[in-house]
N, C-alpha and C positions, 0 to 999 in steps of 0.2 A: 143651937143654928149656926150655920156657916156664914163667915163675913165674906163680904167682897173677894179679900185677898185668898181667901181657903176655899170657894167655891169651886173655882178651877184649881183641881189639884196640880200640884209643881209637878215638871215632867220628871221624866227617869233620871237617873243621876247622869247615865248615860248620855243619857241625849244633849241635857245639860252642856254635856264637857263640852261635847261638840259643838251646839250652837255658842258657846262661849268661846271658845278656844279660835273659832274660824273666824270672829268678827277682828280678834289680831292681824287677821290678813288685809282687813279692811277700815280699821282707824288705829291711829296710834293716842295719846295725849299730851297734854300742856308738858307736862314733865318730864317726861322720854323724851319730846323733840327738843326741847330745851339743852336736858342735859348730852344728848348728841352733836347739837350744835357747837356747844362746849371745847368738841373735841377739834383736832386739829386740822381734819380733813373730812368733815360730814361726809356720807357716803348717798345724802341725796339731797335734793333740791325744794324750796321752801317758796312754796308760790303763796303770795296773798292774791286774790281771787277779789278783792273789792274793787271798786272805782279808784281812779289817780287819784282823787282830792281826798279818801278817806285815809288812802294809803301816806300819804305826805303828812297829813293828822299826828299816824304814829301806825308801826308795823312792825313787826318781831325783827330784829336784829338778822341782818342776812336777804332777809324774803327778799323776793323779787314781784315785781308790780307786774300782775298778768289776768285782768279782768277775766272771769270766767267767759264772756262773749268772743274773747279776743282768741281765745287759744285752737287755734288752726296748726294742720299739720305744717304748714312754713315756718310759723315760729317755734314751733317746738324743734323745726331741722335742727335749733343752736343747741340740742344737746342729742348726743347719743343716744339712741332708739333703748336702750336697756337703763337709764337713769329712772328712778323710784320719783316723783313727785310727793310732796306733802303737800295739802291744799288748807287753805282754811279762809274763813269770812268774817262777818263780825261776830254769832255767837250763836248760841241754840235757834235762836232765833231767826235765824238767818239759812236757808237754802243754797245759799251758792255756790259752798263748798260743793256740796253733792252734784251742782250743776255741771260745777270745773270737771271733779270726779267722772261725771258720767262723759264728759268731753274727751279727757284724756285715755279713760277705757275704752271708745270709739275709734280711738287715734290708734289702737295697740299701746300705751305709756301703762307702764306700771303707777301707780296711784293709792295713799291711803288719804282719808279725810282725818285733819286734827281734831277732835272733839274739842265742844268748849269756843272754838277761834279766839278772836283779842279777849272775850270776855273771861273765858276760862283762863287767858293767858296773863289776865289781868288780875283774876283771881286766885292765883298761884305767886302773886305775887313777884312779877318778873316784868322788868323794863322794855317798854317801846322804843322804837328809834325812830326818829321823826325826821324826813327827806331835806336833802340838802339847798337850803333856800340862799342864793348869794344877797348880800344887804344890798 
């Protein structure tokens, strides 16, 4: 008797390959983002699309705070039209990064979602940076 796993057959290899390869056009992961950000001149901009308060408590080093609801054409004019944006939010339980990706795509901007968000970043053992607060 088939289990819940095998009841629906796996896709043919060619379809599986196309599906999984296509995913890399839409997402990146924490490890690859971390490694790329360690380069002298990263070829993308990381957007923390959570609230400013959460950004201040801790964010990816070098990330720009831009809550997904504030992604509008006039704000995006600060970057060249071909700038790739990598967006993240709190983690897999949060859809803020997907909302940001939709907004950026609607504006014709290249975008990838960083799978895992802050939760994934911390799970990989990478540090967060706190926003500067004058004493």
